[in-house]
N, C-alpha and C positions, 0 to 999 in steps of 0.2 A: 447801721448795723450794730448791735451790742454784742462784742464779741466774747463777753462772758455768757450769755444766755445761749449763743450759738454753741460754745464749747460743753456746756451742761446738756444740751440736746444731743450733741455727737457722743458723748460718753455714756447717755442714758441706754439701757437695755429694755426698760417697762415704763415708759412715760404716759401720763394721763393728763388731760386738760380739764379743768372744772371752770366754767365760764357763766357770766350772768348777762344782765341787761346791756352793759357795755360793749359787747361782742356786737350787736345787732343795732345799737344806737347809730353806729357807724355807716349802717345799711341804710338810715334813713327811718328806721322803727323807732319811734318815740317810748321812753320809759313811761308804762301806763299811769304810774303813781305820780308823775309830774304834773303839776297844776298851774297852767299859764293864765294870764289875765282874763281871758274869757270863760275859764273854766266853771266858774260860780255862775255864770250866766246859762250856761247849758245843763248844769248837773246841779242837784241839791244836796248829795252827800260826798264824802270824800271817796275817791277810787276804791280805796282798801273796803270800805264798806259795801259799795256797788257789787264789787267781784267777791262776795261772800255767799256761802251756802243759804244763810237765813235771808240774805235780801233777795237772792235768786227764787227762793220758796215763796217769798212775801210779794215780790213785784217783778214777776220775770219779763213784762213786757219792756219795764224801765232798763232790767238787766241787759235785755238783747239790744236796746237802743244804745246803750254804752259800749256794749261787747263789739257792735258793727262799727262803731265810731272810732274806738281806740285800739281794739284788739286785731282787727282784720286789716292787714296792709298787704296787698296783693302785688303791689308795683317793686315791693323790696327785692334786691339780689343780694347774694352772698357777697361779703367784703373780703378785704385782704386778710384777716385773721382766719375766716371760714376757709378760704381757698389754701393757706398755709397749712393749717389743720389737716385738710383732707390730703394735702400732699404728702404730709408727714406718715399718716395712716398707710397710704398707699406705698410709701417707700418702707413699710415694716417697723417704723420708728415709734409711732403712736399707737398705744393700746385701745384707748377709748377717749371719747367726751362725754363728760358729765355735764348737762347744762341744765340752767333755770329758765332758760329760754323757751317758748312756745311756738316759735315761727316756722320751724323745720328747714332753716336757712343752712345748717350743718349738712343735713342730708341732701340739700340742693347744690352745695359745693362738691359733693361727692362722699362725705363721711359716712360709714356705714356702720361702725360701733358707737352709737349715741345712745347714750341714756338720758331721757327728757323726764326730769324730776317732776315737772309740773305739766307734763302731757303736751299737747298739739292742737293748735286751731285747725290743722288739716284734717283731723277726725271728730267725726260727730256721730251719736248714737241716739236712738229713740230711747227713752226711758221707760217704754212698755215693752217693745218687742225686740229691743237690740238692734234693730236694721241700722246699717251704716249709710251715712250721707257725708259728702264732701263738704268742703268750706263754702263752696258756691252756693249751696243749698241754703245755708244760714245767711250767707251775702245778699242774695237775692229775694230773701223772704221779707215778710213784714210782719211786726208785731211778735207774737211768741210762734218759732217756727213748729209746724206740727208733721207728725209721720204721716206719709201718704197710706201706709198700710194699717195702722191702728189708731192714729189720731192721738198718739202719745207726744210729748213734748220732746223735740231734737236737742240734746244737750251737747254742747262742745266736750270733748275728752281733755279737758283741763282741770287742774287741781284748783279748787276755789279755797278762799280762807274759810277755816273751820272744817275743812275736809282732809281726811289723811292722804299720805302719799301712796302710790300704788306700791304693794309690797314686793313686787317683781322686779320692778325699777330700782326701787331702794336697795335691795339686795344686789343687784347687779352692780349698781354703782359703788356699793361697800366694797364688793370684792375687787372691784377695778383700783380703785382707791388705795385698799390695803396692800395690793400687790406691786404698787407702784415704787419705781427708786427715785422718779423725779416727778413730781407735781406741779403743774403750771396753774395758778388761780389768776383768772383774769377777767376784766369787765365787771367786777362785782364788789361791792363795799362789805360784803359777808354780813348782811344785816337781816336778811331774811331767813327764819327757821322753820322747819328743821333742816333744810337744805344745807345752810352755812355749817351746821354741826357735824356734817360729814368728814369735814376735814380733820376731826380727832382720829379717824381711822387710818390715817397716814403715817406710816412708820418707816418711810424711805428715808434716804440721806439727804436729798436735795428738795427744796421747796422754793418755788419763783412765786412772786407775786407782781402782777403787772395792772394798775389800774391808776386811773386819773387823779384820786384822792386816797389818802391813807386807809389803810383796813386793820382790823384785829390781828391778822396774821402777820403782820409787817416785822414785829419783833423777833419772830421764830423763823424768818425766811433766810434763805441762803442768799437770796437775791432780790431787791426790790426795785422796779422801774416803774417811774410815774409818767403818765402819758397816755396817748391814745394807742389801744392795743394794735389795732391794724397795721400803724404805722411800725410799733415795736417789734411785733411777733411777724407781721407781713413782709418786714425786709428781708 
């Protein structure tokens, strides 16, 4: 347990957590941008291109083939970091989680104040009539999933490349970060924008960065801890 981190948490009156893929990779959810040796045998384009609005419109069948294979991970369970954050919220210490992840694991761990910048695989809507569908509907469908009511395409409620962030979610995340006295940034390299740009709204006194590799925010942080976030924060 890092005593410096625990001291900052104990002193905080308004703590917010900003997290990325590293929080969930420890739960067995791979970063969908990673490309292993088999990637080129299965997919003809880089993941950022497939998970884009233009690709979705151009080749929805290939989009959903990738989506089912890479983004729906049903066996994953919340990890140590998810559980610690939920406990901090339950104890009145943590005000909000701002996450770039789309897996719903923060809520599964018990967190309630969660701003999902990039949406969630657990929510899916018909593009025609707006009817809601659970993740199982996408998972167990083949080809392009269609609405049972109107025949429209059932699209995951996730923010694709080339799409704007949801204004309500963005405003909520900005308010939370701006009101924090302690901001813990964890499991993110801060390379994905506009999400990473939200850190500029933080005006509190203590910034903590927990990540496996250096980030652009390290220079201005009160405390930088390199390693697995589940081990460091979960302790």
